[in-house]
ROVO-677299 format. One record per atom (N, C-alpha, C, O): x, z, y. Coordinates in steps of 0.001 Angstrom, whole numbers, plus 500000, padded with zeros to 6 digits. Each point is the difference from the previous one (the first is absolute). Layout:
N
XZY ...
//
This chain:
462
471865521412507862 499866498608499969 501027499228499458 500978500172500727 499304499037498330 501343499543499602 500324499325501052 499211499717500902 502364499874499046 500367499089500990 500421498478499234 500295500170498817 499756498855501498 499997498915499521 501450499385500345 500420499965501157 500400499493497596 501248499562500273 499486498475499448 499230499818499057 501372499190501743 500074498599499285 501483499417499822 500589499809501064 500082499888497804 501345499660499398 499714498353500445 498939499502499626 501773499886500967 500138498361499789 501183499391499120 501153499923500424 498442499644498287 500648499536499342 499912498534499786 499013499269500093 502437500396499548 499698498463499807 501244499691499273 500276498816500193 500368501620499240 500985499717499150 500608500813498984 500251501159500332 500083498429498324 500038500883499101 500829501245499694 499836500672498982 501155499617502062 501313500926500296 499042501221500593 500135501194499733 498724498133501258 499224501158500654 498869500502499032 499423501069500197 500330498212498887 498990500399498588 500840501370499425 499619501169500056 501513498356499433 500884500814499276 500259501392500592 499874501123499511 500635498331502025 500170501243500685 498977501038500256 500209501195499793 498798498373500615 498583500576500709 499174500488498985 499817501197499779 499664497834499578 498825499956499106 500419500619498649 499211500797499493 501974498916499853 500301500538498996 500346501251500040 499591500797499156 501446499644502121 500584501665499919 498927500844500526 498843499719500312 501909501555499718 499140500819499892 499002500151501417 499030500708500274 501641498384500362 498834500342501432 499234499707500230 499417500465500979 500045498507498224 498347499476499858 499523501258499540 498993500362500609 501446500502498419 498994501092499272 499933501013501344 499011500356500641 502040499888499497 500606501288501055 499186499876501275 499683500963500698 499972497643499571 499256499877501475 498246500379499367 499207500830500446 500670498469498699 498529500512499580 499562501337499607 498859500444499867 502495500209499946 499689501566499519 500009500671501160 499549501146500024 501108498086501448 500071500770500615 498693499857501408 500189500066501215 498492499720498000 498816499549500513 500086499158501141 499535500252501111 501168498605498501 499647498578500797 499131499180498948 499932500180498784 499456498919501964 499494498765499234 501060498881500361 500601499912501071 499518499240497822 501160498953500027 499234498537499797 499411499919498922 500537499405501577 500203498432500386 501227499154500165 501045500292500582 498579498441498700 501006499122499782 499377498926501065 498807499842500260 502363499432500312 499704498842501069 501252498885499167 501197500282500050 498470498913499480 501063499326499076 500212498464499857 499265499340500735 501488500034498563 499694498588499972 500713500213498377 501030499374499750 498492501338499421 500606499954498598 498880499557498937 498848499740500349 501545500204498476 499166499532499103 498419501035499823 499817500985500715 499583498744498656 498879500690498985 500848501067499191 499828501211500136 501053498255499056 500608500081498934 501194501169500459 500504500850499265 499659499004501590 501076501137500672 499231501378500241 500534501093499816 498179498735500607 499291501047500355 499443500838499045 499898501225499946 499693497695499159 499681500827498483 501340500756499443 499990501106499460 500787498349500700 501297500686499154 499954501237500573 499975500931499195 500003499397502173 499937501195500738 498897501003499749 500256501197499875 498576498340500054 498797500714499651 500275500418498724 499891501204499766 500471497983499288 500262500410498500 501329501566499995 499958501158499585 500922498108501021 500848501367500290 499597501530500522 500489501020499515 498626498958501456 499448501135500492 498974500550499600 499632501163500161 499782497808499187 498693500190499395 498747500210501311 499085500805499824 501022498357501493 499479499921500847 499304498824500475 500548498902499907 498013501252500715 499659498533500491 500571499962501593 499903500869500866 500766497718499193 500789500257501978 499110498838500825 499832498824499677 499664501883501472 499277498984500941 501330499134500361 501068500385500477 498603498613499223 500771498502500522 499319499069500699 498850499591499835 502241500014501227 499373498450500533 501344499199500182 501199500268500074 498202498897499953 500725498726500289 500682499907501224 499293500511500869 501967498983499677 500257499694501317 499348498692500423 500029499077499185 499416500746501935 499307498629500150 501317498720500226 501130500434500225 498711498351499720 500886498995499706 500547500109501351 499440500428501009 501818499086498836 500841500376501196 500562498355500677 500496499119499298 499350500813501692 500367498449500302 500663500293501654 499486500035501117 501833500134498387 500767499851501550 499981498851500487 500184498902499474 499512501491501895 500183498803501089 501191499229500361 500988500733499976 499255498196500312 501216499322500779 500729500753500631 501207499801499868 498417501148500896 500630500608501295 500465501329499763 500882500642500570 498284499682498385 500802501434499031 500778499916498848 500278500938499253 500148497603500603 501038499646498963 501094499632501058 501137500349499684 498727499034501467 501315499598500920 499960501491500271 501014500380499414 498319500890501222 500471501032500745 500750500570498570 501225499880499990 498326500551499158 500332500912498954 501539499454499558 500893500779499667 499257497849500380 501359499323499792 500722500643500909 500861500838499730 498766498736501573 501245500727501179 500525501414499893 501161500405500057 497641500283499765 500155501390499894 500900500353498496 500273501187499819 500073498039499372 500311500275498838 501779499612500112 501006500709499949 498779497872500219 501448499586500397 500754500948501516 501197500288500023 497926500039501011 500704500737500556 500839501334500158 500974500388500647 497842500269498115 500636501140499783 500812500016498648 500575501058499746 499535497991499429 501398499612499252 501185499878500951 501001500691499810 498914498408501259 501180499762500621 500357501447500669 501193500255500163 497854500678500221 500094500903500713 500490501552498983 500422501025500536 499392498806497956 500626500879499330 501116499615499529 500838500841499674 499412497741500186 501558499582499525 500770500739501258 500694500967499684 499260498716501541 501068500660500774 499599501477500226 500942500419500673 498331500449499176 500101501100500127 500196500483498711 499711501188500148 500675498626498362 500726500069498881 501271499451499924 500865500583499346 499478497886501503 501065499666499285 500204499348498800 501074499911499405 497451499463500131 499921499822498429 499406498378500420 498908499815500537 501820499363499185 499548498448499720 499148500141498689 499417498924499865 500356501657499433 499223499462498618 498449500261500538 499067499354499521 500742501604501469 498613500116500376 499279498616500261 498786499850499860 502056499191500518 499896498661500358 499261499477498604 499009499281500125 501328500971498932 499432499229498543 498556500329499936 499506499384499056 499632501329501558 498996500320499729 498742499539501017 498822500318500164 502408498483500576 498770499134500893 499682498519499239 500529498975500428 498648501007498519 499791498908499097 498633499365500406 498978500082499319 501162499107502188 498654499166500248 499368499035499258 500820499429499280 498274500228500619 499556498637499213 499939498893500919 499051499775500752 502047499516499151 500710499381501201 499839498495499279 500694499224500657 498581500001498122 499883499189499759 499214498562500913 498973500102500670 501758498730499144 499523498758501122 500099500828501293 500179501179500305 499556497272500499 500782499969501418 498926500830500963 500465500334501090 498479499952498705 499317500523501236 500209501759499283 500489500740500853 499308499777498176 500777500987499583 501776500569500712 500524500879500684 499729498109498686 501767500405500547 499775500382501638 500232501111500476 499214497607500350 500189500301501254 499223501138500522 500565500509500968 498587499923498786 498924501122500111 501095501327499845 500175500808500912 500488499253497828 500933501070499823 501207500068500610 500562501093500066 500083497654500523 501020500035501212 499408500859500916 500361501155500226 498652498206500333 499383500749500857 499584501526500167 499792500528501093 500109500141497613 499425501453500006 501400500337499806 500026501119500511 501253498627499051 500805500461499656 501015500120501508 500637500978500391 499247497825500164 500157500137501591 499604500888501075 500835500495500757 497711499761499354 499466501109500537 500247501585499395 500229500945500754 499692499173497866 500640501104499270 501293500260500620 499994501133500480 501057498293499688 500963500200500297 500609500538501168 500935500799500072 498237498512501070 499817500817501308 499278501319499891 500457501058500433 498493498818499014 499401501314500100 500555501113499059 499606501144500225 501127498683498908 501176500789499435 500854500661501083 500627501042499806 499357498321501279 500973501322501030 499396500606500750 500786500637500702 498066499563499603 498772500370500620 499224500921499263 498943499408499780 500999501886499644 499282500196499169 498190500082500379 499035499816499258 501043500554502279 498591499880500174 499504498872499997 498790500108500197 501586498621499653 499567499003499722 499195499685498777 499098499164499960 501365501677498921 500063499919498870 498665501222499746 499198499831499081 500722501215501728 498858501125499585 498533499010501012 498795500196499837 501806498841501097 498668499050500911 499580499293498852 498834500060499609 502006499299499846 499984499076499316 498840500296498545 499203499181499541 501056502323499954 499285500629498816 498587500699500709 499132500327499190 500624499886502062 498985500340500589 499050498499500052 498794500063499760 501563499221500419 499320498489500256 499551499775498617 499033499238499947 501382501198498923 500012499752498858 498628500721499251 499001499446499542 501334501925500514 499305501148500067 498590499404500609 498952499882499366 501145499968501233 498463499166501354 499591498811499225 498838499642500195 501861499670498968 499768498738499422 498932500331498732 498968499381499741 501557501709499595 499679500268498844 498654501055500201 498997499910499292 501113500764501437 498365500613500500 499015499177500048 498957500190499374 501264498776501393 499519499123500915 499050499039498879 500691499249499312 498225500710500504 499182498867498880 500091500791498348 499919499321498976 500190501617501010 500673500611498881 498339500706498928 499995500323498812 499090499699501952 498516500527499834 500103500368498195 499734501067499447 500622497968500091 500038500516498330 500343500677499862 499328500837499397 502385499593501106 500358501291499766 499436501366500630 500302501164499741 498924498388501028 499453501413500525 498978500499499648 499636501155500221 499566497659498944 499032500247499067 500134500472499041 499035500684499662 501942499278499518 500374500464498544 500430501436500514 499771500855499144 500778499631501995 500539500778499833 498784501138501093 500024501228499916 499291498214500758 498313500791500008 499520500461498644 499802501168499665 500035497699499574 499346500412498589 500717501280499414 499392500999499616 502206498817500361 500424501119499376 500035501185500603 499613500961499336 500789499231501862 499334501072500645 501374501048499816 499847501160499615 501097498440500614 501134501253499756 500521500719501006 499951499659501182 500693501611498283 500773500486500875 501387499903500557 500457500423501062 500131498877497901 501383499813499839 499903498388499133 499417499546499015 501404500039501890 500587498616499095 501231500320499593 500671500313500984 500073499768497795 501611499603499382 499966498576499929 499077499334499530 501849500296500903 500736498807499916 501030499958498729 500260501170499719 500209498214499680 500731500050498874 501262499177499807 500873500100499139 498972498880502103 501084498702499979 499991499779501174 498874500012500497 502264499708500426 499889500009501471 500613498790499954 500600499870501067 499571499086498177 499941498717500163 499242498868500007 500344498838500212 498331501735499474 499141498980499604 499184499646501304 499512500996500533 500188497596500206 499359499911501356 498658500413499630 499409500572500916 499923499296497967 498275500419500330 499979501470500188 499069500343500728 501908500950498703 499635500929499705 500533500675501891 499706501100500467 501134497748500245 500193500151501243 498490500070501023 499717500888500805 499652498153498931 498695499433500456 499133501317499676 499271500388500913 500731500404497780 498914500793499687 500362501240500824 499176500749500525 502037499366499522 500477501552500631 499703499589501407 499382500814500686 501000497936499895 499786500137501309 498637500073500485 499669500670500978 499463498551498240 498494500477500110 499280501326499915 498961500287500595 501738500491498578 499853501481499709 500411500578501187 499033500491500582 501855499628499924 500613500758501228 499253499342501142 499936500705501007 499652498452499048 499043499468501421 498388501087499561 499196500519500775 500834499489498024 498244500930499508 500511501589500051 499274500979499826 501799499029500386 500780501628500025 500007500661498537 499471501091499789 501070498276499378 500092500341498796 501133500338499551 500597498956499736 500303502310499927 501148500130499827 500458499202499131 499254499641499088 502193499849500992 500412499402499053 501556500256499774 500782500035500950 499555500116497924 501174500457499031 500476498885498973 499282499471499151 501988500286501071 500951498777499652 500706500796499115 499745501204500044 501498498217498765 500750500233499099 500884498674500199 499403498938500177 501723501082499804 501297499103499921 499540499452498513 499313500720499275 501070498078500349 499680499571498808 501247500297499150 499810500584498933 501346499105501390 501367499821499588 501008500640500334 500053500005501230 500961500662498229 501189499985500713 500929499020500527 501189500306499918 498506498541500623 500645498844500458 499053499213500652 500168498785500101 498645501903500448 499379499344500938 500199500105501900 499780499194500904 500546501695499073 500126500329501454 500603498921501043 499381499688501017 502025499706498606 500847499279500623 499585498694499878 500502498968500445 498493501222498880 499041498166499612 499213499751501187 499275499009499904 500680501532501031 499229499339501313 498185500112499390 499113499798500829 500592500461498013 498805499936499616 498622501187500166 498836500068499608 501996500666501119 498693501340500325 498700499638500329 499474500591500943 499962498631498516 498932498961500832 498874501335500459 499433499931501091 500346501137498068 498752500617500122 500850501429500686 500946500604499495 498194499736502108 500658501186500556 498563501000499647 498897499793500506 501353501088498715 498822500817499664 500661501653501277 501121500258500439 497753500339499702 500371501001500862 500803501096499037 499877501038500649 500661499195498496 500461500600499469 500909499436498561 499257499353499262 501873500739500323 500794499623499188 500735500897498878 500652500964500401 499273498748498090 500474500940499040 501273499181500084 499775498806500201 501470501515499699 501097499717499451 500429500892498685 499518500968499412 501646498194500438 500535500577498217 501087501063500599 500290500848499157 500478499338502275 500534500904500398 500878500181501260 499824499096500816 501052501818499539 500283500073500960 500786498342500545 499760499376501034 501083500315497989 500788498496500277 499058499355500485 499939499690501190 498928499935497669 499352499061500702 498917500331501325 499495499066500624 500262502159499668 499428500137501721 501035499626500407 499887499084500815 501110501230498971 500990499282501159 499975498665500053 499943499580501156 500087499286497692 500128498822500182 498506499848501168 500133499520501126 498701500914498408 498918499686500367 500125499915501717 499663499131500804 500931502089499331 499999500263501966 501178498906500091 499643499274500928 501212500390498725 501399499291500139 499373498348500318 500407499251500889 498358500418497977 499569498993500243 498848499595501203 499884499082500811 499390502055498854 498728500140500792 499960501362500777 499319500969499665 501500498962501406 500561501031501147 498232500182500530 499629501172500054 499574498016500231 498845500608500854 498978500463498865 498851499982500442 501210500348498485 499458500711498934 500685501583500568 501183500088500331 497909501029499707 500237501398500412 500355500785498654 499335499708499006 501489501097500901 500848500545499038 499010501070499387 500006500351498820 499476499932501780 498388501355499574 499413499069498984 499756500389498858 500060498627501463 499167499159499210 500232499474498459 499153499903499113 502135499814500841 500874500116498715 500414500985498872 501095500547500131 498171499733498806 500257500972499504 500350499477498415 499458499167499273 501901501872500522 500677500102498519 499496500643499426 499927501206500239 499310497963498366 499417500261498913 500420499841499109 499682500833499151 501455497854500316 500547499706499045 498647498959499407 498880499903500502 501617499449498378 498860498914499333 499400500283498785 500713500475499115 497939499296500644 499834500386498640 500383498878498707 499260499925499019 502065499169501124 499845499571498973 501052500358498729 500283499406498959 500202502013501721 500836500226498831 499463501012499384 500732500702499303 497699499637500831 499283501244499257 500164499934498433 500171501026499341 499776497897500174 499441499396498817 501027500756499120 499596500589498997 501919499420501387 501154500444499201 499931501907499668 500818500658499357 497870499851501370 500053501598500026 498806500127499126 499792501183499731 499413498056499771 498874500003499467 500375500029498083 499931498936499384 500362502095500037 500194499917498732 499227499655499016 500516499912498885 498584499910501219 498486499385499366 500308498555499459 499669499336499018 501141500492502115 500288498257499993 501122499698498991 500220498822499717 500533502202499701 501132500022499671 499739499672498291 499280500677499265 501571498008500304 499819500112498393 501447500514499572 500976500238500712 498880499849498042 501221500921499117 501160498625500065 499769498864500412 501317501603499120 501007499128499915 499972498909498873 500404498838500017 499056501821499105 499533499188498357 499005498805500520 500179498788499884 498746501885500709 498856498904500378 500461498863500882 499622498862499724 501074501330501196 500971499175501190 500752499031499262 499932498795500244 500671501626499001 501670499360499468 499128499339498813 500724499066499655 498162500895499552 499644499338499303 498822498673500538 499578498981499454 500254501501501536 499186499239500548 500493498800500585 499335498964500007 501930501144500538 500900499324500174 500993499161499136 500789499253500579 499206500840498034 500902499894498955 501485500405500541 500924499188500023 499176501965500346 501366500629500766 500663500698499057 499247500558499203 502313499659500552 500539500762499062 500066501413500515 500829500254500874 498142500965498532 500302501480500443 500752500194500223 499933500774500956 501806498864498560 500801500788500168 501119499290500711 501179500054499652 498283499181501515 500951499423500516 499141499786501969 498831499697500241 501964500514500479 500286500143501278 498976498553500647 500398498846499835 498560501405500737 499610498573500639 500128500326501542 499980501076500598 500172497502499875 499622499656501746 499019499183500154 499557499207499169 500153500949501717 499014499203500488 500502498738501070 500574500164501076 499094498740498391 500215499041501283 498641499246500656 499333499055499580 500544501790501654 498729499909500780 500086498656500908 500669499826501018 498255499065498162 500120498940500851 499575500005501616 499279500811500581 501435497966499973 499518499951501451 499423498699499846 500215499259499041 498748500387502326 499294498878500264 501122498933500198 501216500156500109 497970498641499906 501138499031500250 500376499681501162 500828499092499928 498912501290501341 500719499847501233 501171501277499979 501148499766500377 498499501412499210 500659501432499922 501147499210499152 500823499506500771 499421500274498040 500978500103499029 499805497966499576 499852499762498802 500158499282501941 500191498764498938 500621499426499026 499734498970499381 501338501967500500 500487499957498151 500142501154499442 501102500248499510 497890500700500421 499723500796499687 500206500045498312 500431501003499432 499226497858499923 500096499522498774 501431500228499868 500196501038499368 500949498343501015 501505499546500002 500584501234499447 500724500142499015 498623501073502162 500750501526499840 498813500552498448 500571500487499024 498731499445500963 499702500543498491 500811499104499049 500395500713499078 500022497993500765 500834499938499006 501468500109500209 500768499722499079 499568500583501830 501110500951500389 500172501189499530 501092500348499552 497973500361500477 500029501499499725 500137500015498417 500871500675499450 497987498341499667 499892499957498487 501263499566499650 500473500371498926 500332498687502028 501240499114498860 501008501314500294 500548500475499005 499649499959501913 500840501225500259 499876501326498997 500928500486499353 497945499892500676 499736501142498649 499815499373498987 499174500786499538 500886498566499828 500100499295498938 501246499777499442 500059499467498892 501283500965501896 501366500419499784 500348501207500104 501181500343499952 497865500450500201 500122501412499333 499720500757498780 498839500182499632 502194500277499709 499562500420498195 498760500437500384 499694500657500995 499415498784497855 498757500396499685 499476501259499758 498789500215499967 502038500602499868 499554501548499697 499577500732501412 499169500901500111 501879498277501321 499677500943501009 499339498707500698 499539500214501121 500362498639498441 498802498881501383 498905500604499895 499466500535499029 500130499319502343 498860500586500530 499069499333500063 500414498894500349 498241501068499495 499016498825499867 499505499523501697 500376500331501124 498896499005498491 499827499108501772 498166499869499737 499546499369499045 499650501276501888 498689500019500123 499703499321501138 500291500483501094 498966498065498761 499924499048501136 498661500286500272 499114499766499178 500591500929502376 498862499819500521 499790498922501338 500422500203501138 498916498773498456 500005499099501151 499447500235500983 499142500871499857 500978498648501351 499243499911501622 498513499611499397 499813498904499471 498811502406500695 498866499635499756 499499498269500578 499319499234499320 501099500533501746 499701498706500764 500479498835499507 499381498955500202 501944501074498988 500888499165499408 499581499442499066 500202500486498887 499014498206501273 499378499287498381 500663498861499804 499283499080499606 502108500616500571 500433499262500046 501051500022498400 500515501059499641 499679497588499516 500590500428499187 501636499981499998 500638499485499081 499797500965501741 501722499567500285 500710501448498802 501071499925499399 498198500963500566 500596500996498948 500059499634498228 500778500444499156 498189498672500709 499801499535498567 501168499557499093 499998500065498770 501096499432502089 500998499497499290 500984501521499210 500548500196498916 499284500455502114 500927501184500122 499494500907498930 500799500451499180 497490499955500747 499879500611499413 499741499547498113 499820500868499146 500220497660500560 500433499755498974 501063499890499452 500063500150498780 501440499458502226 501021500197499594 500446501190499462 500582500078498918 499011501403502241 500504501264499522 499100500662499134 500189501216499990 498961498416499333 499035500697499475 500295501449499402 499296501009500006 501919498771499499 500539500979499364 500343501171500983 500343501031499422 499641499006501549 500737500928501188 498398500198500708 499463501108500009 499868497656500576 499039500296501119 498655500569499395 499781499357498973 499405501414501199 498786499943499811 498626500279501301 499887501009500696 499235497804499319 499293500176501102 498972500856500196 499295500091498995 500307500658502039 499073500612500421 498948499190501331 500180500127501211 498930499201498233 499485499311500887 498963500860501148 499473501048499625 500335498537501489 499478500883500532 498348499785499862 499620498861499726 499331502253500463 498509499796499665 499550499934501189 499727501061500561 500087497737500101 499439499468501215 498936499126499755 500035499215499053 498801500872501905 498659499319499681 500387498958501504 500355500371501118 499391498173498320 499962499138500891 498407499313499934 499282499719499040 500531500156502404 498693499667500467 500103498631500512 501004499771500674 497938499011499095 499807498886500829 501230498843499475 500781500100499054 499082498984501771 501213498767499641 501194500463500524 501059499766499417 498895500885501652 501129499857500850 501004501373499760 499801501080500555 500963498726498797 501305501142499129 500763500609500908 500306501192500022 500065497773500899 501364500339500971 499510501170500906 500811500777500503 497627499351499726 499658501202500943 499764501435499439 499448500339498953 501139500434502059 500335501381499218 498696500551499495 499727500652498992 499084498601502644 498839500730499508 499081500007498873 499157500776499551 501360497955500124 499484499442498990 500313500930498432 499040500051499230 502057500538500406 500766500694499122 499653501740500471 499944500464501139 499874500196497620 500044501914500161 500685499876498503 500073499006499276 500417502370500499 500559500660498958 498513500748499502 499200500600500718 500725499152497837 499089500967499332 500618501347499844 501212500177500118 497774500950499563 500577501057500083 501155500131499031 501052500603500211 498597498749498700 501103499994498599 501459499394500783 500998500081499284 499132499563501551 501256499298500190 500281501192500742 500970500456499394 498764500356501586 500538501466500606 500568500520498839 501231500008499963 498087500475498977 500431500655498689 501313499367499487 500965500726499761 499086498110500086 500797498887499750 501680500558501180 501128500444499784 498170499218501233 501295500412500560 500806501247500018 501227499939500078 498161501143499855 499886501288500359 501041500113498757 501184500302500149 498220499419498640 500963500431498503 501635499086500083 501043500399499481 498806498487501210 501094498877499823 501174500940501139 501229499952499967 497956500799500907 501265500594500817 500649501472499205 501154500416500100 497606500252499025 500175500911499405 500802500147498754 500608501023499688 499329497479499382 500988500179498979 501113498816500185 500693499881498989 499631499240502038 500996499402500138 500930501009500817 499640500758500901 501715499064498542 501242500730500892 500252499435501629 500152500732500978 499846498099499019 500312499540501386 499397498572500158 499763499204499091 500057500648502117 499416498303500504 501020499468500928 500876500409500762 498523498327498756 501514499146500676 499519498571500477 499694499233499087 500200500317502147 499569498897500693 500530499746501238 501156500376500195 498093498917500916 500656499238501088 499164500688500882 498842499711500303 501826501199500076 499422501199501192 498129500261499914 499188499795500902 500663500502498279 498592500500499759 499551501441500007 500677500967499652 497936499033500847 499856501422500650 499858500887498342 499808501215499943 500322497952498900 500126500996498694 500763500948500208 499728501152499662 501441498472500983 501014501402500337 499243500933499890 499889500711499001 499333499412502316 499336501040500357 499406500853498699 500385501062499511 498245497819500033 499583500866498807 500737500651499374 499817501216499941 501196498206499427 500459500374499157 500975501367500621 500204500803499089 500327499555502024 500453501034500520 498610501252499866 500087501227499951 499052498152500027 498702501290499784 500175500763498863 499766501200500135 500699498285498432 500239500558499180 501858500384499724 500696500370499055 499439499390501923 501757500363499819 500515498956499364 501043500242499392 498572498721500559 500915498666499037 500638499357501217 499506499887501122 501712499703498436 501388499108500693 498992498487500352 498941499657499475 501870499660501607 499712498645500390 501263499546500019 501055500586500246 498632497899499361 501539498911500239 499459499118500286 499121499451499336 501472500082502180 499545498278501020 501389499337499120 501095500456499669 498154498136500150 500910499184499696 500499499132501769 499252499548500867 501959500503499094 500605499672500855 501284498854500499 500900500075500838 498633498782498113 500603499044500363 499131498934499963 498774500106499984 502090498474499996 499070498530499993 500194499519498828 501018500243499352 498031499020500241 500048499229498579 499756498543500753 500325499044499295 499363500755501497 499729498580500444 499976499816501177 499286500619500789 501844498110499609 500226500071501777 499146499383500365 499584499042499349 499668501496502326 498870499795500338 499991500191501760 500106501143500443 499796497977500272 499809500370501550 498900500933500376 499897500614501062 499030499409497578 498820500752500792 499762501053499132 498894500512499823 502038499782499688 499878501627499000 501082500437499365 500480499371499057 500139502016501491 501188500770499241 499614501336499970 499051500427500657 501620500231498634 499949501451499970 500595500619501251 499686501143500334 501150498137500344 500655500840500930 498309499856501063 499655501065500512 499677498044499682 499029500051500687 498744500628499939 499279500045500997 500327500543497709 499121500462499287 500435501909500389 499231500956500092 501977498995500026 500463501540499840 500397500255501663 500397501081500434 499459498009500170 499933500052501296 498493500307500767 499719500600501038 499633498844498155 498038500735500873 500523501094500649 501083500543499781 497996499775501114 499610501137500492 499666501195499537 500213501088500536 499270498695498476 499139501262499251 501173500575498936 499724501029499383 501691498270500371 500994500561499341 500838500924500845 500533501007499533 499585498552501946 500089501423500343 499816501230500247 500610500843500658 498028499147498433 499602501398499960 500448500560498834 499299500789499368 502170498773500164 500796500825498987 500856501087500618 500622499904501058 499328501041498215 500979501111501023 501345499555499717 500867499935500872 499311499764497943 501502499098499711 499649498897498853 498956499808499377 502182499606500583 500018499338499045 500121500438498569 500025499103499157 500064502300500394 500317500596498805 498552500327499479 499906500222498793 499231499820501788 498563500123499237 499427499149499008 498945500339499464 501865498153500103 499562499424499011 501469499711499410 501033500413500526 498884498631498022 501254499812500037 500153498201500031 498987499368499700 501838500128500537 500260498641500476 501101499136498856 501017500327499388 498213498505500710 500783499146498749 500301498842501275 499223499299500649 502314500854499383 500640498955500692 500269498731499740 500183499179500898 499869500517497745 499981498878499552 499779500072498321 499761501071499441 500358497548499777 499565500184499255 500448500857498538 499323500275499009 502140500013501331 500737500558499023 499828501317500089 500630500516499077 498820500305501588 499719501255500411 498619500143499386 499333500977500339 500155498128498772 498633500478499964 499836501094498886 499160500883500178 501427499104498946 500039501015498782 500713501375500469 499545501128499809 501549498578500780 500358501216500546 499111501289500915 500045501229499950 499190497825500842 499455500726501050 498609500460499279 499653501178500081 499527497826499184 499210500742499201 500118500895499042 499039500708499696 502300499404499615 500254501237499210 499931501077500994 499137500836499730 501425499345501174 500257500856500770 498936500677500721 499973501214500202 499105497904500197 498904500344500461 498987501056498942 499234500892500364 501019498731498494 499315500502498870 500486501367499820 499380501060499911 502055498637500050 500726501500499642 499630500786500990 499545501097499674 500535498609501600 500534500670501299 498247500440500430 499781501011500668 499142498132498874 498955500687500446 499926500036501733 498871500084500485 501823499879500062 499795499959501803 498441499442500374 499549498939499569 499792501906501235 499225499113500685 499949500247501200 500861500635500608 498123498892499874 500074499164501605 499213501097500688 499467499483500982 500259501653498948 499289500899500323 500039500505501317 499016500566500476 502096499272500192 500158500399500931 499305498531501284 499644500091501175 500435498449497680 500007499135501083 498281499904500034 499456499373500910 499825501233498130 498560499998499589 499714500924501357 499613499463501038 500610501957498867 499532501033500955 500551499580501682 499632500702500942 501201498183499253 500031499649501392 498933499108500665 499672500056501185 499687498865497594 499542499145500167 498721500271499640 499181499502500771 500344501140498288 498651500596499645 499825501572500030 500601500698499184 498568499839501766 500135501504499987 498748500376498963 499058499242499768 501125502082499658 498957500682499759 499694499390498420 498850499585499850 501687500358499446 500152498664498860 498554500612499043 499144499275499492 500896502049500461 499418500620499112 498414500164500342 498912499852499445 501685500588501944 498145500254500531 499703499012501385 499511500410501053 500716498844498792 499415498684501171 498585500278499907 499392500350501011 499850499492497539 498511499328500183 499168501510500592 498893500026500539 502101501291499145 498944500995500507 500436500154502000 499232500442500855 502107499064499357 500303499772501335 498924498912500401 499100500328500773 500941498908498929 499282498639500726 498482500497499840 499277499661500936 500100501097498021 498339500495499798 500010500893501222 499122499766500830 501710501202499415 499939500931500418 500212499301501849 499025500426500621 501785498801500235 499780499639500407 498916499052500414 499715500014501198 499795499369498211 498631499256500147 499135501118500399 499301499745500981 500558501477498494 498970500884500383 500162500704501301 499196500770500525 502050498820499945 500201500557501299 499383499198500958 500041500289501196 499512498937498464 499330498843501012 498388500138499839 499355499726501012 500067500589498060 498289500447500127 499335500165500900 498819500311499848 
//
């Protein structure tokens, strides 16, 4: 009899990493039935079915209404964990992840109370754990809708793909009470210090030994035997040569000169890099000073969820040197600020693979694209100077974020420390083609085999 695994899918990255990747195919070929419990669109489901030429059993996640008491409990837990994490790492930037919606007098007072209690709890870890136990009991209580949908699916395993989402915590807590095995993956390389591990699965699949040590540092109550180093499926696609375009087709598609080198400027979202357009303008301006015969071109890929027009003037001003590679993402519904309403089409996966394949280096403010490029032995350049004076943002703050402590050394990427260095460092990055494989292997183990390792570990729990 086939075992049944249910994937909880609620965002575009999970669609890409788990439904588009070979994990989905390999799970099915290993005699598993697969179902989805999701809050994504029908269009996204259609895209996956078309890709794999299968019909997928899918169930919508029941509407989740968080009670006033659970909002307060979760706020206390999050703030207390952030304060604790800040102390154990001696890193003040961790507190930048505390962004409560405190508009209005009532909310402002409420969050001051939450912060006061959270501050006290942060000194006594047992208080945090008791608070979490109360919260989880609240999630289980009065959640008949979740129990009914889980009973309807009747899975042997529930696999959660995003540990940050509150309704997933509800689903997993109900599933654990029903004696269903639960597995969770960590959404991204920068998540664990943020105090948002809301979903406590029976087992965790993590990117690397480094991430395992992080998880156990921030959550010492988790049994280390239940944290499995598998790698992450998000780099799988770079090894699929069926996705590769010829150099000629790629350069023609973006109107690039095939005889010149290409750098990819990978855009960040507005919060991560509020002056991103200024950096792009700086780069284009400096490169235009280089002799035309050796001047590299810029291929600009915006952040998929950045829908602002902030780059328009730069693209128009520097049309001679910048080509645009628009992300191929689909937006569903009216609220385009929410990640679960947007998802990449499979054609965007192909686009990203070929950008990494055919560009010589990537440049940005601290993006994971540095890791993507290193998969195919390409260098990366980080911008490390300030263009605008701001009390709320600086490159110093960005590169002091805790996830950059995973760098084995600072030489795994090239650094541009002032505008005047742009041309020199970019030319050096292109010529040297130094790659940050050392960093990649440190933070993401099993890059080429992660899918197989994940599937084998799922099979262990049949």
